[in-house]
C-alpha positions in Angstrom: -15.0 15.4 0.8 -12.3 17.6 -0.8 -9.7 20.1 0.1 -8.3 22.4 -2.5 -9.7 20.0 -5.2 -7.4 17.3 -3.8 -8.6 13.8 -3.0 -9.1 12.8 0.6 -9.5 9.1 1.3 -12.8 8.5 3.1 -13.9 4.8 3.2 -15.2 3.0 6.3 -17.0 -0.1 5.0 -18.2 -1.8 1.8 -21.8 -0.5 1.6 -21.8 3.3 2.0 -22.6 5.2 -1.2 -19.7 4.9 -3.5 -18.1 8.2 -4.8 -14.7 7.2 -6.1 -12.8 4.0 -6.8 -10.0 2.4 -8.8 -10.7 -0.3 -11.4 -7.7 -2.6 -12.2 -6.1 -3.3 -15.5 -4.9 -6.6 -17.1 -2.4 -4.8 -19.3 1.1 -6.5 -19.2 -0.2 -9.2 -16.8 2.1 -12.2 -16.5 2.9 -15.1 -14.2 6.0 -14.2 -12.2 9.0 -16.3 -11.3 7.6 -19.6 -9.9 9.3 -19.7 -6.6 8.0 -20.7 -3.1 6.2 -17.3 -2.8 4.3 -17.7 -6.0 3.6 -21.4 -5.4 2.3 -20.8 -1.9 0.0 -17.9 -2.9 -1.0 -18.1 -6.6 -1.1 -21.9 -7.0 -2.0 -23.0 -3.5 -3.4 -26.4 -4.3 -1.2 -27.2 -7.3 1.9 -29.4 -7.4 5.1 -27.5 -8.2 5.7 -29.7 -11.3 2.4 -28.6 -12.8 3.1 -24.9 -12.5 6.9 -24.5 -12.7 6.8 -23.7 -16.5 4.1 -21.1 -16.3 6.3 -18.0 -15.9 5.8 -15.5 -18.6 3.1 -13.3 -20.2 -0.5 -14.4 -19.9 -2.2 -15.3 -23.1 -3.2 -12.3 -25.2 -6.8 -13.4 -25.4 -7.1 -13.6 -21.6 -5.6 -10.1 -21.3 -7.7 -8.5 -24.0 -11.0 -10.0 -22.8 -10.1 -9.2 -19.1 -9.5 -5.6 -20.2 -12.8 -5.5 -22.1 -14.6 -6.6 -18.9 -12.7 -4.1 -16.7 -13.5 -1.3 -19.1 -17.1 -2.2 -19.1 -17.1 -2.2 -15.3 -15.5 1.2 -15.3 -18.0 2.6 -17.8 -20.9 1.1 -15.7 -19.6 2.8 -12.5 -19.1 6.1 -14.3 -22.7 5.9 -15.5 -23.7 5.6 -11.9 -21.9 8.9 -11.1 -18.8 7.3 -9.6 -15.4 8.8 -10.3 -13.2 6.0 -11.7 -9.4 5.9 -11.6 -7.1 3.3 -13.2 -3.7 2.1 -12.2 -0.7 3.4 -14.1 0.4 0.6 -16.4 3.6 -1.2 -15.3 6.2 -3.3 -17.0 5.8 -6.5 -15.0 8.5 -8.3 -17.0 11.4 -6.5 -15.2 13.5 -8.4 -12.7 13.9 -7.0 -9.2 14.6 -8.3 -5.8 16.3 -8.1 -2.4 19.6 -9.6 -1.1 17.6 -12.9 -0.6 15.7 -13.3 -3.8 14.9 -12.0 -7.3 11.6 -12.2 -9.2 9.6 -10.6 -12.0 6.3 -8.8 -11.6 2.7 -10.1 -11.7 -0.2 -7.8 -12.6 -2.3 -4.8 -11.5 -5.6 -6.5 -12.2 -6.6 -7.0 -8.5 -6.1 -3.4 -7.3 -7.9 -4.2 -4.0 -5.1 -6.3 -2.6 -2.3 -3.9 -1.6 -3.9 -0.7 -0.4 -6.2 -0.5 2.6 -8.3 2.7 2.9 -9.7 3.4 6.4 -11.3 6.6 7.3 -8.9 9.4 6.2 -6.0 6.9 6.2 -4.5 4.6 3.5 -2.2 1.7 4.4 0.3 0.3 1.9 0.2 -3.4 2.8 2.9 -6.0 3.3 2.0 -8.7 0.7 3.4 -12.2 0.9 3.9 -12.3 -2.8 7.4 -11.3 -3.8 6.2 -10.3 -7.3 4.0 -7.6 -5.9 6.7 -6.0 -3.7 6.7 -2.7 -5.7 3.2 -3.0 -7.3 1.8 0.1 -5.5 4.1 2.2 -7.8 1.0 2.0 -10.1 -0.9 4.2 -7.5 1.9 6.5 -6.5 0.5 9.6 -8.2 -2.8 9.1 -6.4 -1.1 8.5 -3.1 0.8 11.8 -3.3 -2.3 13.6 -4.4 -4.2 12.1 -1.5 -1.4 13.0 1.0 -1.4 16.6 -0.3 -5.1 16.7 0.3 -4.8 15.6 3.9 -4.9 11.8 3.8 -2.5 10.0 6.1 -0.4 7.5 4.1 1.3 4.7 6.0 3.4 1.9 4.7 3.7 -1.4 6.5 7.3 -2.7 7.1 8.6 -4.5 4.0 8.8 -8.2 4.8 12.0 -10.2 3.9 9.9 -13.1 2.4 12.7 -15.6 2.7 11.9 -19.2 1.6 11.4 -20.5 5.1 8.3 -18.4 5.7 6.3 -20.3 3.0 4.9 -23.8 3.9 4.1 -25.6 0.7 4.8 -29.2 1.8 1.2 -29.8 2.8 -1.0 -28.6 0.0 -4.2 -29.3 1.9 -3.2 -26.7 4.5 -0.9 -24.1 2.9 0.4 -21.4 5.2 2.6 -18.4 5.6 4.5 -19.0 8.8 4.2 -16.4 11.5 7.7 -15.1 11.1 7.1 -11.5 10.1 4.5 -8.9 9.3 2.5 -10.0 6.3 -1.0 -9.1 5.2 -3.0 -8.1 2.1 -5.8 -5.6 2.3 -8.6 -8.2 1.7 -7.5 -10.0 4.8 -9.3 -7.2 6.5 -13.1 -6.7 6.5 -14.0 -3.1 7.3 -16.9 -2.5 9.6 -16.6 1.1 10.8 -14.9 1.1 14.1 -14.4 -2.7 13.9 -12.1 -4.6 11.6 -12.1 -8.4 11.1 -8.6 -9.8 10.3 -8.4 -13.2 8.5 -5.3 -15.2 9.4 -4.4 -17.2 6.3 -1.6 -17.8 3.8 -1.9 -14.1 2.9 -2.0 -12.7 6.5 -0.1 -13.6 9.6 -0.8 -12.9 13.3 2.2 -10.6 13.3 0.4 -8.7 10.5 -2.6 -8.3 12.7 -0.5 -7.3 15.6 1.2 -4.5 13.6 -2.2 -3.2 12.5 -3.3 -3.1 16.1 -0.4 -0.9 17.0 -1.3 1.5 14.2 -5.1 1.4 14.5 -6.1 0.8 18.1 -4.8 4.3 19.1 -7.1 5.6 16.4 -10.1 4.0 18.0 -10.4 0.8 15.9 -11.1 -2.6 17.4 -9.4 -5.6 15.6 -11.0 -9.0 15.8 -9.1 -12.1 14.8 -10.6 -14.7 12.4 -8.4 -17.7 12.5 -8.8 -21.3 11.3 -11.9 -20.7 9.2 -10.0 -21.6 6.1 -6.3 -21.4 5.1 -6.6 -19.8 1.7 -5.8 -16.1 1.2 -8.5 -13.4 1.3 -11.8 -13.1 3.1 -13.9 -11.3 0.5 -15.4 -14.5 -1.1 -16.3 -15.8 2.4 -17.6 -12.9 4.5 -19.5 -10.2 2.6 -21.2 -7.5 4.6 -24.2 -6.0 2.7 -25.4 -3.4 5.1 -25.5 -2.8 8.9 -27.1 -5.9 10.4 -26.9 -8.1 7.3 -24.0 -10.3 6.1 -23.6 -13.0 3.4 -21.4 -16.0 4.2 -20.0 -18.6 2.0 -22.0 -21.6 3.3 -19.3 -24.1 2.3 -16.8 -22.4 4.6 -19.0 -21.1 7.4 -22.2 -22.4 9.1 -24.4 -21.5 12.1 -21.9 -23.2 14.5 -18.8 -21.7 12.9 -18.6 -18.1 11.9 -17.0 -14.9 13.2 -18.9 -14.1 16.4 -18.8 -10.4 15.9 -21.8 -11.0 13.6 -23.8 -12.9 16.3 -26.6 -10.3 16.3 -26.6 -9.7 12.6 -28.9 -11.5 10.1 -26.9 -14.0 8.2 -27.3 -15.5 4.7 -25.5 -18.8 4.4 -25.1 -19.0 0.6 -24.7 -22.7 -0.5 -21.5 -23.3 -2.4 -23.1 -25.7 -4.8 -25.2 -22.7 -6.1 -22.1 -20.8 -7.2 -21.7 -21.0 -11.0 -18.2 -22.0 -12.0 -17.4 -19.7 -14.9 -14.2 -21.7 -15.8 -10.5 -21.1 -16.1 -8.4 -20.6 -19.2 -5.0 -21.6 -17.9 -3.1 -24.6 -19.3 -3.0 -28.1 -17.7 -6.2 -27.5 -15.7 -4.3 -25.1 -13.4 -6.3 -22.4 -11.5 -5.4 -19.5 -9.3 -8.7 -19.3 -7.4 -11.7 -21.4 -6.6 -15.2 -21.1 -8.2 -16.2 -19.2 -5.0 -14.8 -16.1 -6.7 -18.3 -16.0 -8.1 -19.4 -14.6 -4.7 -17.0 -11.8 -5.0 -19.3 -8.8 -5.6 -18.8 -5.1 -5.3 -21.4 -2.8 -3.5 -22.2 0.6 -5.0 -24.4 1.2 -2.0 -26.4 -0.9 0.5 -29.2 -1.4 -2.1 -27.1 -2.0 -5.2 -24.3 -4.4 -6.0 -22.3 -5.4 -9.1 -21.8 -9.1 -9.6 -21.2 -11.8 -12.1 -24.2 -12.0 -14.4 -24.0 -15.8 -14.4 -24.7 -16.0 -10.6 -28.4 -16.2 -11.0 -29.1 -17.8 -7.6 -27.0 -15.2 -5.8 -28.9 -12.5 -7.6 -32.2 -13.9 -6.6 -31.1 -14.2 -2.9 -29.9 -10.6 -2.9 -33.2 -9.5 -4.5 -35.2 -11.1 -1.8 -33.3 -8.9 0.7 -34.1 -5.8 -1.2 -30.7 -5.5 -3.0 -30.7 -4.8 -6.7 -27.9 -6.3 -8.8 -26.2 -5.2 -12.0 -24.9 -8.3 -13.8 -21.6 -8.0 -15.7 -19.0 -10.4 -17.0 -15.6 -11.1 -15.5 -14.7 -13.9 -17.9 -11.2 -14.6 -16.5 -11.8 -14.2 -12.8 -10.4 -17.7 -12.1 -7.4 -17.2 -14.5 -6.5 -13.7 -13.3 -7.4 -14.4 -9.6 -10.0 -11.7 -9.0 -13.7 -11.0 -9.1 -15.6 -7.6 -8.9 -14.5 -6.8 -5.3 -10.9 -7.8 -6.1 -10.6 -5.6 -9.2 -11.9 -2.4 -7.4 -10.6 -0.2 -4.6 -13.2 2.1 -3.1 -11.2 5.1 -1.9 -14.1 7.4 -1.2 -17.6 6.6 0.0 -20.2 9.0 1.6 -20.8 8.5 5.2 -18.9 8.6 8.5 -17.1 6.0 10.6 -19.7 4.4 12.9 -20.1 1.7 15.5 -22.2 -1.2 14.2 -21.7 -3.5 17.2 -22.5 -3.3 20.8 -19.5 -2.9 23.1 
């Protein structure tokens, strides 16, 4: 859908036919200042002593190979007729801050995280990670283009992100305290008129409350998903495939414990021990995400997904449900903290906003 050749955001779910998306970049990726924000979010289960010296540019081999994989993903999508955009490269080494803290930047690899497209609206999210405070500068040209084409562009209030919001004392249950509005886009699962909000260390109840004030007058219903697991985003745990079918991470959810909005849907409980660990290249055995990032696939439409080529069992399961897979590499997903869904941002899909659940 276009107006005067300008982009209009139109995206309601993860399965409608894809027309236009961003693919991230690893260029200039680095580890930011290792403060409470970084420790709480990037190194959730690691001791501070093991990560405190990691600040600085990522290894050149990681960056080069990650960019090769991202370029191949972009080429594959273009070959499927999708218009692909890339973030504007940023200098993440620059220091910036607020009256309470200073930090350096991080990366624009996971372009999913900070912008939430809904219908003809795009929301600039309130990330808990200080180093990503100004990251959407990488998408500023697109946001202005979209606005001029009729898209509504809303920014969440910038959080203060003071030290006391981050609970890192109990590494088994990290959390971002419910002191202010905080959420990343992948805390939200888009399901047409319904949105599922994951409360975790990347999204607070106040974040969900703010979204309700913005979105409920527009006809959305927001459903809370709390206490399923504490860690960050929902897109390696709840993966809707098409209306009536959802794949769950079977190590985190089970028939007695899952978001009840899906009660009448067919559910695939994918066993965690069938996820292939593709490894991590960071020093000292440190990782930024779990092996479950292997479940982080990206749907081109309800019959075709792009996933890690090494996830052979996942590909067989999807095939049994009539879903074709394109297997590609994302060699540094665990080092860079992002799989195929993380590194893409679907700003335009064919289709209209619909109700997939009975009232």
